[in-house]
C-alpha positions, 0 to 999 in steps of 0.5 A: 523533476519535482522539488525535494520538498515535494517528494514524499517519502516511500513507506510500505505496509509493515515496512516489507509489503506492497499492497495489491488489489484484485477484483472478483474476476481477478483482474488487477485494480491498484498496487499501493505502497501503504494503507494510506495510499490505499484509503485515497485510492478507494476514497475511505477514511484511513481508519476504515482501511487501516482496520480492514487491512489489518484484519486481511493481513492477520487472515481474519479475511481476504477482502474488503467491500467497494461500492458493492464489490469484493476487493481481494488483497494480497501482500507482495513481500519485498527482499531486503534488497528492494527495501534497502534501495527505496530506503537510499532513494528516501535518504538521498531525496531528504538530504539537503 
């Protein structure tokens, strides 16, 4: 079991979305909690990924390019009950 200090807090995109990425064939590539995790997954600078995801969220586009291929992004809305559950887990992990 990881120590409390090694557990990272769960932060969701805009505090209420998971980010799902699909390829051009509509196959799931990954699901990430936030832009930071997504930037690590695709080996991009955080600033580039934050800009691309913001544009997708606003509806300006629905994909970003990764190694010459389109990666389509869908936002999975979390219910208030799901967010409350993860917030409780965060608080429990960081209590001393």
